[in-house]
C-alpha positions as CSV (number, residue, x, y, z in Angstrom):
1,M,26.3,-1.6,7.2
2,T,27.2,1.2,9.7
3,P,24.5,3.0,11.6
4,W,25.8,6.2,10.1
5,L,25.0,5.0,6.6
6,R,21.7,3.4,7.6
7,R,20.7,6.7,9.2
8,R,21.2,8.5,5.8
9,A,20.1,5.8,3.4
10,H,16.9,7.7,2.6
11,R,19.1,10.5,1.1
12,I,19.6,8.0,-1.7
13,F,16.6,5.7,-1.5
14,H,13.7,8.1,-0.9
15,P,10.5,6.4,0.4
16,L,8.9,7.0,-3.1
17,A,11.2,4.2,-4.3
18,G,8.5,1.8,-3.1
19,A,5.7,3.4,-5.2
20,D,4.2,2.0,-8.3
21,A,4.6,3.9,-11.6
22,A,1.1,5.2,-11.8
23,T,1.3,6.8,-8.3
24,L,4.7,8.2,-9.1
25,A,3.4,9.7,-12.3
26,T,0.4,11.3,-10.6
27,V,2.3,12.9,-7.7
28,L,5.2,14.1,-10.0
29,R,2.7,15.6,-12.4
30,E,1.0,17.5,-9.5
31,A,4.3,18.7,-8.3
32,L,5.1,20.1,-11.7
33,R,1.7,21.6,-12.0
34,D,2.2,23.5,-8.7
35,G,5.3,25.1,-10.2
36,G,7.6,23.5,-7.7
37,G,8.9,20.5,-9.5
38,V,11.8,18.8,-7.9
39,A,14.8,20.7,-6.6
40,P,17.9,19.9,-8.6
41,R,19.8,18.5,-5.6
42,H,17.0,15.9,-5.2
43,L,16.7,14.7,-8.8
44,H,18.8,11.6,-8.0
45,R,16.2,10.5,-5.4
46,V,13.4,10.8,-8.0
47,A,15.5,8.9,-10.6
48,T,16.1,6.1,-8.0
49,A,12.3,6.0,-7.4
50,L,11.5,5.8,-11.1
51,G,14.1,3.1,-11.7
52,S,12.9,1.1,-8.7
53,A,9.3,1.2,-10.0
54,A,10.4,0.0,-13.4
55,L,12.5,-2.9,-12.0
56,R,9.8,-4.0,-9.6
57,A,6.9,-3.8,-12.1
58,P,6.8,-7.4,-13.3
59,F,7.3,-8.9,-9.9
60,D,4.7,-6.6,-8.3
61,A,2.3,-7.5,-11.1
62,L,2.8,-11.2,-10.4
63,E,2.2,-10.7,-6.7
64,N,-0.9,-8.6,-7.5
65,H,-2.2,-11.5,-9.6
66,K,-1.6,-14.1,-6.9
67,V,-3.2,-11.9,-4.3
68,G,-6.2,-11.3,-6.5
69,R,-6.8,-15.0,-6.9
70,S,-6.6,-15.5,-3.1
71,M,-9.1,-12.7,-2.6
72,A,-11.4,-14.2,-5.2
73,T,-11.4,-17.6,-3.4
74,G,-11.2,-16.3,0.1
75,A,-8.1,-18.5,0.7
76,G,-6.3,-17.7,3.9
77,L,-8.9,-15.1,5.0
78,A,-11.8,-17.1,6.4
79,G,-12.2,-16.8,10.1
80,S,-9.8,-13.9,10.5
81,P,-10.5,-11.9,13.6
82,P,-11.7,-8.2,13.1
83,P,-8.8,-5.7,13.0
84,L,-8.0,-3.4,15.8
85,F,-7.5,0.2,14.8
86,I,-5.3,2.4,17.0
87,L,-6.4,6.0,16.4
88,G,-5.4,9.4,17.8
89,H,-3.7,12.6,16.6
90,W,-0.1,12.5,15.8
91,R,2.2,12.4,18.9
92,S,-0.6,11.4,21.2
93,G,0.9,8.0,22.1
94,T,-0.3,5.9,19.2
95,T,3.2,4.5,18.6
96,H,3.8,3.6,22.2
97,L,0.4,1.8,22.4
98,L,1.1,0.0,19.1
99,N,4.6,-1.2,20.3
100,L,3.1,-2.5,23.6
101,M,0.2,-4.4,22.0
102,A,2.4,-5.8,19.2
103,Q,4.3,-7.7,21.9
104,D,1.3,-10.0,22.0
105,P,1.9,-12.7,19.4
106,R,-1.8,-13.0,18.8
107,F,-1.6,-9.6,17.0
108,A,0.2,-8.6,13.8
109,A,1.2,-5.2,12.5
110,P,3.0,-4.2,9.3
111,D,6.7,-4.3,9.5
112,P,9.1,-1.8,7.8
113,L,9.3,-3.7,4.5
114,A,5.6,-4.2,4.4
115,V,5.0,-0.4,4.4
116,G,8.1,0.5,2.3
117,L,7.3,-2.1,-0.4
118,P,3.5,-2.5,-0.2
119,W,3.2,-3.9,-3.7
120,G,5.7,-6.7,-3.3
121,F,6.4,-7.5,0.3
122,L,4.7,-10.9,0.1
123,G,7.0,-12.2,-2.6
124,L,10.3,-11.1,-1.2
125,S,12.7,-14.0,-0.9
126,G,14.8,-14.4,2.2
127,F,17.9,-13.3,0.3
128,W,16.3,-10.0,-0.8
129,R,14.5,-9.4,2.5
130,A,17.9,-9.6,4.3
131,R,19.6,-7.3,1.8
132,L,16.9,-4.7,2.1
133,E,16.7,-4.9,5.9
134,E,20.4,-3.8,6.0
135,W,19.2,-0.4,4.7
136,L,16.6,0.2,7.4
137,P,17.3,3.3,9.6
138,P,18.4,2.5,13.1
139,D,15.6,4.6,14.5
140,R,12.4,6.4,13.4
141,I,14.3,9.6,12.5
142,I,11.6,11.7,14.1
143,D,12.6,10.2,17.5
144,P,15.1,7.7,18.9
145,I,12.7,4.8,19.0
146,P,14.7,1.9,17.5
147,V,13.7,0.3,14.2
148,D,14.5,-3.3,13.4
149,P,13.1,-5.7,10.7
150,T,10.1,-6.7,12.9
151,A,9.3,-3.2,14.4
152,P,5.6,-2.5,14.0
153,Q,4.7,0.4,11.7
154,E,1.7,2.4,10.7
155,D,0.2,1.9,7.3
156,E,0.1,5.5,6.0
157,L,3.4,5.3,4.0
158,A,2.2,2.1,2.4
159,L,-1.0,3.9,1.3
160,A,1.0,6.8,0.0
161,L,3.0,4.5,-2.2
162,M,-0.2,2.9,-3.6
163,Q,-2.3,6.0,-4.5
164,P,-2.0,9.8,-4.3
165,L,-4.3,10.7,-1.3
166,S,-1.9,10.9,1.6
167,Y,-0.4,13.7,3.7
168,Y,3.0,12.1,2.9
169,H,2.8,13.7,-0.6
170,G,2.7,17.0,1.1
171,I,5.9,16.1,3.0
172,F,7.6,15.0,-0.2
173,F,6.2,18.0,-2.2
174,P,5.6,20.8,0.3
175,K,4.5,23.4,-2.2
176,H,1.1,21.8,-1.6
177,L,1.6,20.9,2.0
178,R,-1.7,22.2,3.3
179,R,-3.7,20.8,0.4
180,A,-2.1,17.3,0.7
181,F,-3.0,17.2,4.4
182,R,-6.5,18.4,4.0
183,Q,-7.1,16.0,1.2
184,G,-5.1,13.0,2.5
185,V,-6.4,13.3,6.1
186,L,-9.9,14.9,5.7
187,F,-10.8,14.0,2.1
188,E,-11.6,17.7,1.5
189,D,-12.0,18.7,-2.2
190,C,-11.3,15.2,-3.4
191,T,-13.0,13.6,-6.4
192,P,-15.2,10.5,-5.7
193,E,-12.8,8.6,-7.9
194,A,-9.8,9.5,-5.8
195,V,-11.5,8.5,-2.6
196,D,-12.7,5.3,-4.1
197,L,-9.2,4.4,-5.2
198,W,-8.0,5.1,-1.6
199,R,-10.7,2.7,-0.3
200,R,-9.7,0.0,-2.7
201,R,-6.0,0.3,-2.0
202,L,-6.6,0.2,1.8
203,D,-8.8,-2.9,1.4
204,H,-6.1,-4.5,-0.8
205,Y,-3.4,-3.8,1.7
206,L,-5.3,-5.1,4.7
207,L,-6.1,-8.3,2.8
208,K,-2.4,-8.7,1.9
209,L,-1.5,-8.3,5.6
210,Q,-4.0,-10.8,6.6
211,L,-2.8,-13.3,4.0
212,R,0.7,-12.9,5.4
213,H,-0.3,-13.3,9.1
214,G,-3.1,-15.8,8.8
215,P,-5.4,-16.0,11.9
216,R,-3.6,-13.3,13.9
217,R,-5.6,-10.1,14.6
218,L,-4.3,-7.1,12.6
219,L,-3.1,-4.0,14.5
220,V,-3.5,-1.0,12.3
221,K,-2.2,2.2,13.8
222,N,-2.5,5.5,11.9
223,P,-3.2,9.0,13.2
224,A,-4.5,10.0,9.7
225,H,-7.2,7.3,10.0
226,T,-8.7,9.1,13.1
227,A,-10.7,11.4,10.7
228,K,-11.8,8.4,8.6
229,L,-13.5,6.1,11.1
230,A,-16.6,5.8,8.9
231,E,-14.4,4.7,6.0
232,L,-12.7,2.1,8.2
233,L,-16.0,0.7,9.4
234,A,-17.3,0.5,5.8
235,L,-14.4,-1.7,4.9
236,R,-14.3,-3.7,8.2
237,P,-17.7,-3.4,9.9
238,D,-16.6,-5.6,12.8
239,A,-13.4,-3.6,13.6
240,V,-12.6,-2.6,17.2
241,V,-11.0,0.8,18.0
242,V,-8.7,2.2,20.7
243,H,-8.4,6.0,20.7
244,I,-5.6,7.6,22.7
245,H,-5.3,11.3,23.6
246,R,-2.6,13.4,25.2
247,D,-2.1,16.9,26.7
248,P,-2.7,19.3,23.8
249,H,0.3,21.4,24.5
250,E,2.6,18.4,24.1
251,V,0.7,17.2,21.1
252,Y,1.1,20.6,19.4
253,S,4.8,21.0,20.2
254,S,5.7,17.4,19.3
255,T,3.6,17.4,16.1
256,R,5.3,20.6,14.9
257,R,8.7,19.1,15.6
258,M,7.8,15.9,13.8
259,L,6.6,17.7,10.7
260,L,9.7,19.9,10.5
261,T,11.9,16.9,10.8
262,L,10.1,15.0,8.1
263,L,10.3,18.0,5.8
264,R,14.0,18.4,6.4
265,E,14.7,14.7,5.7
266,F,12.2,13.9,2.9
267,S,11.0,17.0,1.0
268,L,12.0,17.2,-2.6
269,Q,11.3,20.9,-2.9
270,R,12.1,24.0,-0.8
271,Y,9.5,24.5,1.9
272,D,8.3,27.2,4.2
273,A,8.8,26.1,7.8
274,G,6.4,28.8,9.0
275,A,3.5,27.1,7.3
276,V,3.7,24.2,9.7
277,D,2.4,26.1,12.8
278,A,-0.9,27.1,11.2
279,L,-1.4,23.7,9.7
280,V,-1.1,21.9,13.0
281,L,-3.4,24.3,14.7
282,D,-6.1,23.8,12.1
283,L,-5.9,20.0,11.8
284,Y,-6.6,18.9,15.3
285,P,-10.1,20.3,15.7
286,A,-11.0,19.2,12.1
287,I,-9.8,15.6,12.8
288,M,-11.6,15.3,16.1
289,E,-14.8,16.8,14.7
290,R,-14.9,13.9,12.2
291,F,-14.0,11.3,14.7
292,D,-16.8,12.5,17.1
293,R,-19.2,12.5,14.2
294,D,-18.4,8.9,13.3
295,R,-17.8,7.2,16.7
296,S,-21.6,6.9,17.3
297,A,-21.6,4.2,14.7
298,L,-19.6,1.9,17.0
299,P,-21.8,-0.1,19.4
300,S,-20.8,-0.6,23.0
301,G,-17.8,-2.8,23.5
302,R,-16.1,-1.7,20.2
303,L,-14.4,1.5,21.3
304,V,-12.0,2.3,24.2
305,E,-10.6,5.7,24.9
306,V,-7.4,6.0,27.0
307,A,-5.1,8.9,28.1
308,Y,-1.4,8.8,27.3
309,R,-0.6,10.0,30.8
310,D,-2.4,6.9,32.2
311,L,-0.7,4.6,29.8
312,T,2.7,5.8,30.8
313,A,1.9,5.8,34.5
314,D,0.3,2.3,34.6
315,P,0.8,0.6,31.2
316,L,-0.1,-2.9,32.4
317,G,-3.3,-1.7,34.1
318,V,-4.4,0.3,31.0
319,L,-3.7,-2.6,28.7
320,A,-5.6,-5.0,30.9
321,G,-8.6,-2.7,30.7
322,I,-8.4,-2.5,26.9
323,Y,-8.2,-6.3,26.6
324,E,-11.2,-6.7,28.8
325,A,-13.3,-3.9,27.3
326,L,-12.8,-5.1,23.7
327,G,-12.8,-8.9,24.4
328,L,-9.3,-9.4,23.1
329,G,-8.6,-12.5,25.1
330,A,-6.7,-13.1,28.3
331,F,-4.2,-10.3,29.0
332,E,-2.2,-12.5,31.3
333,A,-1.0,-14.5,28.3
334,A,0.7,-11.4,26.9
335,R,1.9,-9.8,30.2
336,P,5.4,-11.4,30.3
337,R,6.3,-10.2,26.8
338,I,5.0,-6.7,27.5
339,E,6.8,-6.5,30.8
340,A,10.0,-7.5,29.1
341,Y,9.5,-4.8,26.5
342,L,8.9,-2.2,29.2
343,M,12.1,-3.2,30.9
344,G,13.9,-2.8,27.6
345,I,12.7,0.8,27.1
346,S,13.0,1.9,30.8
347,G,15.9,4.2,29.9
348,Y,14.0,6.0,27.2
349,R,13.4,9.7,28.0
350,R,10.6,11.6,26.3
351,A,11.5,15.0,24.8
352,S,10.4,18.1,26.7
353,H,7.8,20.3,25.0
354,A,8.0,23.7,26.6
355,L,6.0,26.3,24.8
356,E,6.1,30.1,25.1
357,E,3.1,31.5,26.8
358,P,1.6,33.2,23.7
359,V,1.7,29.9,21.8
360,R,0.2,28.1,24.8
361,R,-2.7,30.6,24.8
362,Q,-3.2,30.0,21.1
363,V,-3.3,26.3,21.6
364,R,-5.8,26.6,24.5
365,D,-8.0,28.9,22.4
366,R,-8.0,26.8,19.3
367,W,-8.2,23.4,21.0
368,A,-10.4,24.4,23.9
369,F,-12.6,21.4,23.3
370,A,-9.7,19.0,24.1
371,F,-8.9,20.8,27.4
372,D,-12.6,20.7,28.4
373,R,-13.3,17.2,27.3
374,W,-10.3,15.4,28.9
375,G,-9.5,17.7,31.7
376,Y,-6.0,18.9,30.6
């Protein structure tokens, strides 16, 4: 398949094609309730998602049954090391850190099919896995970072395809963009039942990943989890955490660009691009307030905080510090693979994030805590 077609495959096979029927029904019903529905030119994408859910239903149910039996007996889960959560606001360097740490074969992160087909990725045969991998985009769409069948991914899309609480549903149905972000990231105005379903789905997904990867330590990277540290620790009390931060001006500009790109490529309704600016300005302090509230629950030796500028300036030194602080084992064992990865991306150039002075002042005013706290 040509890179051109792979780059545009999502115009046919929308990410919702990996959702189960119950999740699809809920998010479509909410879209209709909001008066937005689905734009006529995107109806084929919804039809594909509905057809996919129907075709996969018996196979997903069989996998769900097998996973349930494994969970009940504890088969394959005993002795698994605690997961490592990589947290930080969008565009703060979480992906770069994930890609670096994933070079260590002692760690395991979800791959593209594990997040795109969260209900059925364990049961995929080699034949179907190879066919589906042909449709993977050549890059992340929001930036030129390559995507291949083993590229580590964040788990947010998987959660969006398993239950309704996810900011992705605001991307897909932007008539309720702000509400989806406030609920999916901050759990604002959510029913206890909805939050409980989110917990159970995350627990289910983490257990499936552990079943697949056995004794390897899970790497779970997700900016949306930054505001949910208490929830993560309730599910995995022994987890360890790395939080990464970046110059707020760059975070604002890059997050804004990311959201506009996602809306352009994946929204199923018309959207107001102007709503993105206020949303980004509001979310950062709300996310960090919750993270600061919950981080005190982590004892010494379970949380490391790093700066993106330090990671890019001295990646091996920063990673060695993370390994030592969190007791992740000998860093020297992973160094050769990480060095090879760094050589492979040496030609990558980060996008510039110039902001006009009025916008810079607005970011400094609204996110003053970040400038003071980390010295930007």
